[in-house]
N, C-alpha and C positions, 0 to 999 in steps of 0.2 A: 631474521630469517627463521628462527625457531618457531615463530607463530604459525608458519605455513605447514609445519609438521604435525600440528595438533589436529586430531579428527574433528573436534568441536568447531574449529575454524571453518572447515569445509562444510559442515552441517549448517553453520550460520550463514555462509555464502549462499547455499542452496535455498535457505529460508528467505533471504533478501531478494533473490532473483524471483522466487515464486510469488512473494508478496507484491513485488513490483509488477509482475505480469498480470496478476489478478486485479490489482487496483488501478492500473494505468490504461486499461483498454479504452475507457471513455476519453482519456486525454488524447489518445491517438486519433479517435474519431473527430475531436475538436480541431486537431491539426488539419485534417482533410476538409472539414467544413469551412474553416477560416480561409483556406487557399483555393476554394473551388472555382472562383470567378477570375482567377489570375490566368494569364497566358502560361503555356507549359514551361517556358524558360523562367518566367517570373515565379512560377509555382515552386520550382526547385530551389530558387534563391530564398523565397519566403519560408519554405519548410526548413531549410538549413539554418538560417539565422534565428528563426522562431524557436526551433528546437534547441539551438546552442544557448540562447538566452534563458529558456525555460530550464534546461539542464543545469546551467551555472547557478541559477537562483535556487533550484531544488537541492543541489549539493550543499550550498551554504546553509540553507534552512535545516537540512537534515543533520549536518555536522553540529549546528548550534543546538538543535533539539537533543542530540546524543550527549552533548556536554552537560546540558541541564539535567539529564536523567540521573546524574550522580548525586543530586541533592535529595534530601529526605522528602518524602511524600510525592515527588514528581513521577517516579516510576509507578507508584501505586495509582495515581490519578491517570497517568498515561495508559496503564493496563486496563482500567475501567473504561476509558474512552475507546480503546481498541476492541473491547468486548462489544460495545455498542456498534462500532464500525462493522465488525464481523456479522452481527445479527442483521444490520441494515443491508448488507451485501446480498442477503438471501431474500429480501423483500422485492415485490414487483417494481419495475422501473416506472417512473413518471413519464407520461407521453411527451411532455415538453422538455425533457431533460437535455436534449441536444439542440435547442433553438439558438444557434450561434449565427450572427450576421456575417455573411461572407464579405471579406474586404476587397476593395477594388485597387489597392496598391500594395506593394511589397511591405512598406513601412506599416501600413494598417494591419496587414496579415501578421507580421511579426509581433506587433503590440497585442493583437487579439490572442495569439497563441500564448504569449508570456503571461498575460493577465489571467486568462482562463486556466492555464496550467497551475498558476499560483493558487487560485481559488479552489480548484478541484484536487489539489495534491496534499491537503492537510492530513487526510487519513493515511496517505502513502508515506508522508514524512514521519508520522508517529509510528507506523508499523515497521518501517525500515530501521528507524533509530532504535526501536526496541529489540529487533533481531540482531543488530550490530553490537549491542551492549556497549562496552567501553572501548572497542577497537575501531579507530579511525581508518586503519588499513583495510579492515574487513568492510567497513562502510564504503570507502572509495572504490574498492574492487567490485563490490556487489553492484553499485550504481553504474560503474563502467561497463560491466557485463550486460546488465539487464536493460538499460535505457536504449542502446542501439537496437537490441532485439525488438523492443516495443515499437520503435519508430519505423523500422524497415519491414516488420512482419505484422503490423497492426491488424490488417484485414484478416489474415490467417488466424490470429489469436481470437478476434471477435467471433469469427465463424465457428471456431472450435468450441468456444464457450456456449454458443447457441446450440450447436449440434450435440455437445456432451455437457449437459448442465452439472454433472458430477464434478467437473473441473472447478466450478465456482464454489460448490459445496466443500470440496477439499481445501480450497483457498480460505474460505471462512473458518473452517476447522483449524487451519494453520494459524490464523489470526488469534483464535481462542487459545491455542497452545502457547503462542508468544506472549499473549496478554497475561496468562496465568504465571508464566515465568517472570515477567516484569514485576508483577505484584509482590511475589515472594522475594524478589531480589532487591526490593526497596531498602535503602539504608536504615529506614525506620525500624525494621525488625531486628537489626543487629543488637540494639539495646535490650530487646526482649528475649532473644534466643542466643544463649552463649555459644551453642554449637548447633548448626542446622543439619538435620538428618538428610542423607543422600536421596531418600525417596520423596522428599517434600516437593522439589521442583517438578519432577515428572507428574506427581499427583496433582499439583496446581495446574499443570498444562492440560491434563485430562478433565479437570473440573472446568477450566476455561472453555474447552471444546463443548462440554455439556451445556454450559451457560449460553454460549452463542447459539447453538441449535435450538435450545429450549426457548430462549428469548425470541428468536425469529418466529417460532410457531405461535407463541403467545401474542406477539404483535400482529401476526396475520389474522388470528381469530378475533382480536379486539377490533381490527379494521373491517370486520364483517365477513370473515371467511373468504377473502379473496383467494384466487387460485394459487397454489404453490408454484414457486418459480424455480428454485434451485435445490430444494431439500431432497435428500435421497428417499 
């Protein structure tokens, strides 16, 4: 119970919920697309079991990823991947990103939701595992809070992101912050630094934010100066 009394626990919880909301908007759209041809009653059943299967699989994958992050090099590699995910989040979307075939049966819709969520949730799993650190309690609570919000308010979340692009920019910056912290928390550095200064982790987070925003601008220019999507 003492874990709940530490301010860093609640900061970590807020980070997990924010990362989940920013990275799972597309997953919510997939749920709607997969079930759009079902009858209303079948649609509710399809959404329920599809989401239940997808959530169960995501919890297992995220817990597994969080346990692996205790090994040397994996937090470092995960942080680098998270920097790329944050930069990619700020790039324009592909036109065909949501080309999901609508299922004509409940079983087909459930299968489509689970498979699509698995494919689309790799970035989410890495981000949430990094924010949770070594706490499985924080991981479970964060997913328990954020996933129902995503499912039942998906349209509101998507419209809010479209109306206020700064939400996505802040989400990408948060990924950069988490990535910087993951990189300096890797067990690899313990053999190199006898005592880590307290300012190192916040500095690494700020550098991570700068890398995400800078990489997004560079990639956009390299792609031919496509219009900015979510940059402030």
